[in-house]
Structures are given as C-alpha cells and as structure tokens.
C-alpha positions, 0 to 999 in steps of 0.5 A: 500500500505504501512504499517509501524508497530512498527518501532524502529531504534537505531544507534550503536554510540548512547547511549543505551536508545537513539532511532532515531525512537521509535515505529513508526506506520502508513499506507498509501493508494494508491493515498494518501499524507502524511506529516511527520513533526518535528524538526531536529533530530525528526526521520522523515528522518530516517523513510523515509530512512527505508521506501525507503531501504536506511538505511546503513546496519551495522550502526543501529539496526532496529526493526518492520515491513515495508510492501510495497504492502505486501513485507517486506522491512527488509527481502529484499536483497540489490539487491531487495531493489535496484530493488524496488527503481528503480521501485516502490519507487522514492526518491527526496532529499533536495539539488539538487546540491548534487544529480547529478554527475557534470561530467555527463549530466542531461539526462543520470542521469535522465534515470539512473533507466532505464539503470539499467533495460536494457531499449534500449538507444533511449527509455531511452532518449525518456522517460527521455525527457518526464519525464523532461517535466512532471516535468515542465522543458521547452525545455527538449530535449535541457536540456537533454544534459546540465550539472548540473552546467548549470541549476538553483537550481529550475531546478535541483530539477525538474530534481530530480523529473523527475529522481524519477518518470521516472519509474512511481513509486507507492510511491514518497518520498520527503525529505525536497525538498523545503528547499533550494529553494526560495519562488517562486520556492518552490510554483512551486515545490509544484504545480508540486507535487500536479499535480502528485498526482491528475493527476497520482494518485501518492502516496506521503510521504512528509518529512519536518520541515515546517508545512506551506509547509505540509499544502499545499500538504498533506491531513494527517500529522504525527508530530514527536518529539524525535523519536516518533509520538506525533500527527496525523490526517487530516492536516486541523484538526491538524492545526485548533485544535492541541492537543499536546504542541509540535504541538502547538509550531510548528504551532506558529513558522510558519511565517505570509505571511508578515513575509515571504515576509520581509525575502526575501526582 
C-alpha cells in the first residue's frame, strides 16, 4: 500500500551536508501499524509530512520515491495531493487546540473533507455525527454544534480523529497525538486507535518520541536518529533485544509505571 524508497529531504536554510531525512526506506501493508520513533529533530515528522503531501513546496529539496497504492506522491499536483488527503490519507496532529478554527463549530470542521467533495449538507452532518461517535465522543449530535473552546483537550483530539477518518481513509497518520494529553486520556486515545485498526482494518503510521506509547499500538517500529533509520523490526523484538546504542538509550529513558504515576501526582 505504501512504499517509501530512498527518501532524502534537505531544507534550503540548512547547511549543505545537513539532511532532515537521509535515505529513508520502508513499506507498509494494508491493515498494518507502524511506529516511527526518535528524538526531536530525528526526521520522523518530516517523513510523515512527505508521506501525507504536506511538505511546503519551495522550502526543501526532496529526493526518492513515495508510492501510495502505486501513485507517486512527488509527481502529484497540489490539487491531487489535496484530493488524496481528503480521501485516502487522514492526518491527526499533536495539539488539538491548534487544529480547529475557534470561530467555527466542531461539526462543520469535522465534515470539512466532505464539503470539499460536494457531499449534500444533511449527509455531511449525518456522517460527521457518526464519525464523532466512532471516535468515542458521547452525545455527538449535541457536540456537533459546540465550539472548540467548549470541549476538553481529550475531546478535541477525538474530534481530530473523527475529522481524519470521516472519509474512511486507507492510511491514518498520527503525529505525536498523545503528547499533550494526560495519562488517562492518552490510554483512551490509544484504545480508540487500536479499535480502528482491528475493527476497520485501518492502516496506521504512528509518529512519536515515546517508545512506551509505540509499544502499545504498533506491531513494527522504525527508530530514527539524525535523519536516518538506525533500527527496525517487530516492536516486541526491538524492545526485548535492541541492537543499536541509540535504541538502547531510548528504551532506558522510558519511565517505570511508578515513575509515571509520581509525575502526575
């Protein structure tokens, strides 16, 4: 379904030898869950932006190939990329507070991808309410008319997921979606994503700096450092027998359950 080959990204304002992404290759089959982990600046988010077609044009040089169902993303026009994001690829970002327009009702924003496709108003509302319900939002019919400031952070993240999945995309890209949430809400969001994968066969590319979170949701994992993949494999195997020093460092930095609890006391 997704095949990334020799991806290299160099931002124009960076030094000539500094690549944000340097020779990244991986593939993702339908229904799989793949995590990309690494510290800030490792290249994981830039990789996700390239896959989703969200890299700003004219800001960086991109090399390599990204095939989504056989279509070369780098050859697509902006119009085609918008169509792909509106139908085949859904993206959920880190901070739900900045995802939504504060002056527009939540339901209208959840259904935006359907508006672009010319779906009639009543059908859009029906599908938005259904998507919000699937995303775990209770009283979705009533929440449809609320404004973003009237929802909690966890509810907004669920609404973000509803907006991303309303067109039933083939690929859902989640970029640090649990970072701004407390532990309880984080677990609920991860459970929601697991259900979407298991019940609907949704393919998930999960971007995170937190191996602990990736372990809970992803079957396989890529570890990135300074733009390169330094380790890859089944998540359980990488956790049990990490090979690269950087991976060992990331695993060693994961707080224990007791430490996590103390952090939220």
